[in-house]
C-alpha positions in Angstrom: 0.0 0.0 0.0 1.3 3.4 -1.0 2.7 5.6 1.9 1.1 9.0 2.2 4.2 11.1 2.2 2.5 14.3 3.4 1.0 12.5 6.4 4.4 11.0 7.3 6.2 14.3 7.1 3.6 16.0 9.3 3.8 13.2 11.8 7.6 13.7 12.1 7.2 17.5 12.3 9.3 18.0 9.2 8.8 20.9 6.7 6.7 20.2 3.7 6.7 21.7 0.2 3.9 21.3 -2.4 2.9 23.0 -5.6 -0.5 23.6 -7.3 -2.0 22.8 -10.7 -5.2 23.7 -12.4 -4.6 21.9 -15.6 -5.6 18.2 -15.2 -3.1 16.8 -17.7 -1.2 14.1 -15.7 2.0 14.8 -17.7 2.4 18.0 -15.6 2.3 15.9 -12.4 5.1 13.7 -13.8 7.2 16.7 -14.7 6.8 18.1 -11.2 7.8 14.7 -9.8 10.9 14.5 -12.0 12.3 17.6 -10.3 12.7 15.6 -7.1 11.9 18.7 -5.1 8.2 18.5 -4.1 6.5 16.4 -1.5 3.1 16.6 -3.0 1.1 18.2 -5.8 -2.3 19.8 -5.2 -5.0 19.7 -7.8 -7.1 22.9 -7.7 -10.3 21.3 -8.8 -12.2 24.4 -7.6 -10.8 26.6 -10.4 -11.2 24.7 -13.7 -13.1 22.0 -15.6 -12.3 18.3 -15.0 -14.1 15.0 -14.8 -13.8 12.0 -12.5 -11.5 10.1 -14.8 -9.0 13.0 -14.4 -8.7 12.2 -10.7 -7.7 8.6 -11.4 -5.1 9.7 -14.0 -3.6 12.4 -11.7 -3.3 9.9 -8.9 -1.7 7.3 -11.2 0.8 9.9 -12.5 1.7 10.8 -8.9 2.2 7.1 -8.1 4.7 6.9 -10.9 6.9 9.7 -9.7 6.6 9.3 -5.9 4.5 12.3 -5.1 1.8 12.6 -2.5 -1.4 14.2 -3.7 -4.0 16.7 -2.5 -7.2 18.1 -4.0 -8.8 21.4 -3.2 -12.6 21.0 -3.6 -15.6 23.2 -3.9 -17.8 24.2 -1.0 -20.5 21.8 -2.3 -20.9 19.0 -2.8 -17.9 18.6 -0.5 -18.8 15.1 0.8 -19.3 13.6 -2.6 -16.1 15.2 -4.0 -14.0 14.1 -1.1 -15.2 10.6 -1.4 -14.7 10.4 -5.2 -11.1 11.9 -4.8 -10.1 9.3 -2.2 -11.6 6.5 -4.3 -9.5 7.7 -7.2 -6.3 7.5 -5.1 -5.9 11.2 -4.2 -4.5 11.1 -0.7 -5.3 14.4 1.0 -8.1 16.9 0.9 -8.3 20.7 1.2 -11.8 22.0 1.9 -12.7 25.5 0.7 -15.2 28.0 2.2 -15.2 26.7 5.7 -17.3 29.0 8.0 -18.5 27.1 11.0 -17.8 24.2 13.4 -20.4 22.2 11.5 -18.5 22.7 8.2 -15.3 21.5 9.8 -17.0 18.4 11.3 -18.5 17.6 8.0 -15.2 17.9 6.3 -13.5 15.4 8.7 -16.4 13.0 8.5 -16.3 13.1 4.6 -12.8 11.8 4.6 -12.9 9.2 7.4 -14.6 5.8 6.8 -17.4 4.5 9.1 -17.7 4.4 12.1 -15.4 7.4 12.5 -17.0 9.2 9.6 -19.5 8.9 6.8 -17.3 7.6 4.0 -18.3 4.1 3.1 -16.5 1.1 1.5 -16.6 1.2 -2.3 -15.5 -1.5 -4.7 -14.8 1.1 -7.3 -11.8 2.5 -5.3 -8.9 2.5 -7.7 -6.6 1.5 -4.8 -8.9 -1.4 -3.8 -11.0 -2.7 -6.6 -11.9 -6.3 -5.6 -9.5 -6.5 -2.7 -6.5 -7.4 -4.8 -4.4 -4.3 -4.0 -5.9 -3.4 -0.7 -8.2 -4.9 1.9 -11.1 -3.2 3.7 -8.7 -2.6 6.6 -6.2 -1.0 4.2 -8.9 1.4 2.9 -9.8 2.4 6.4 -6.1 3.2 7.0 -5.9 5.2 3.8 -8.8 7.3 4.9 -7.4 7.7 8.5 -4.0 8.8 7.0 -5.6 11.4 4.7 -4.6 14.9 5.7 -7.7 17.1 6.3 -6.8 20.7 5.5 -9.2 23.7 5.8 -9.3 27.0 4.0 -9.8 29.7 6.6 -10.9 32.5 4.2 -14.2 33.9 5.5 -14.9 36.5 8.2 -17.1 34.0 10.0 -14.3 31.4 10.0 -11.8 33.7 11.5 -14.3 34.7 14.2 -15.0 31.1 15.0 -11.4 30.0 14.6 -10.6 28.3 18.0 -13.9 26.4 17.9 -13.2 25.2 14.3 -9.7 24.1 15.1 -10.9 22.3 18.2 -12.6 19.7 15.9 -10.7 16.5 16.1 -9.1 15.4 12.9 -8.1 18.7 11.4 -4.4 18.6 10.4 -3.7 21.8 8.4 -5.1 25.2 7.8 -4.5 27.7 5.0 -5.5 31.4 5.2 -7.1 32.7 2.0 -6.4 36.5 1.8 -8.4 37.2 -1.4 -11.7 35.5 -0.2 -11.2 37.1 3.3 -10.8 40.6 1.8 -14.0 40.1 -0.1 -15.9 38.8 3.0 -14.9 42.0 5.0 -15.8 44.4 2.2 -12.3 45.1 1.0 -12.2 43.1 -2.2 -8.7 42.5 -3.5 -6.9 44.4 -0.8 -4.9 41.4 0.4 -2.2 43.6 2.0 -4.7 45.7 4.0 -3.8 45.7 7.7 -7.1 44.0 8.6 -6.3 41.1 6.2 -2.7 40.8 7.4 -3.9 40.8 11.0 -6.4 38.0 10.3 -3.7 36.0 8.6 -1.4 36.2 11.6 -4.2 35.3 13.9 -4.9 32.2 11.9 -1.2 31.2 11.9 -0.6 31.9 15.6 -3.9 30.2 16.7 -3.1 27.1 14.6 0.3 26.8 16.1 -1.1 27.2 19.6 -3.7 24.4 18.9 -1.2 22.0 17.3 -2.6 22.4 13.8 -0.1 22.9 11.0 -0.5 26.3 9.2 0.5 26.3 5.6 1.5 29.4 3.5 0.9 29.7 -0.3 3.8 31.6 -1.8 4.8 32.8 -5.3 8.5 33.0 -4.7 11.2 31.6 -2.3 11.6 35.1 -0.9 8.0 35.2 0.4 8.8 32.2 2.7 11.0 34.3 5.0 8.1 36.2 6.6 6.2 33.1 7.3 9.1 31.2 8.7 9.6 34.0 11.2 5.9 33.4 12.2 6.6 29.7 12.8 5.2 28.3 9.5 7.0 25.2 8.2 4.6 24.1 5.5 4.6 25.8 2.1 3.0 25.5 -1.3 4.9 27.2 -4.1 3.3 28.5 -7.3 0.4 27.6 -9.6 0.9 26.3 -13.1 -1.2 28.9 -15.0 0.2 31.8 -13.0 3.7 30.6 -13.8 2.9 30.3 -17.5 1.2 33.7 -17.6 4.1 35.5 -15.9 6.6 33.8 -18.2 4.6 34.6 -21.3 4.0 38.2 -20.3 7.6 39.0 -19.2 9.3 37.4 -22.2 6.7 38.5 -24.6 7.3 42.1 -23.5 11.0 41.7 -24.0 10.5 40.5 -27.6 8.1 43.4 -28.3 10.9 45.8 -27.2 13.2 44.1 -29.7 10.5 44.6 -32.3 10.6 48.3 -31.6 14.2 48.5 -32.8 13.3 46.9 -36.2 
């Protein structure tokens, strides 16, 4: 049975590094794995089109190159999407748009199998099929090992933070500055003092309550601020943003050359 690398690193208290993709082509996962740098790849299913077959293929590609996997899923139907992702072999789940303790409890239960949760045994699990690759007990362990991460990105979630993080089974939190800025009436002002204050509150509260805070960064330099706050888990870059910045920067340089013609 495949080891969940992200879970093992968190258990040992070691730093983790992931990266995010929107494009569901499994070849991108393989290329990320070939770098030998990243612990896991996160599929941002919330932001683009995909189908259930893509989840199987992304998980297979990650298996080939030794990466752990995570999926970021929509607010609803969160239980269905979490179950389908785990059945496909995606190992960890990031739940968007958490607001209340009830939301957090539902997220944990969506990942764990019965009787701990509401996730049932399914013969269509890619990792299990007819019991050849994994027994029912193995599937329970796969679900127990799945890292449950929550997006704390709404005003209500920040206000209810300690109660939310008190829910047993939450492993990781990620602050969402864009969504939070919208929820407090400051859309897009991600560097506003109120947004920065909320972010630091999330990080400090998570550390106090033994939940791993994660920071999403666009460059290595951005990690320094978070390390000073105690963060040890990072996710670096998004495929489409990387491509956009490269195309824009280099395209502008070529246009400057054109001006000399």
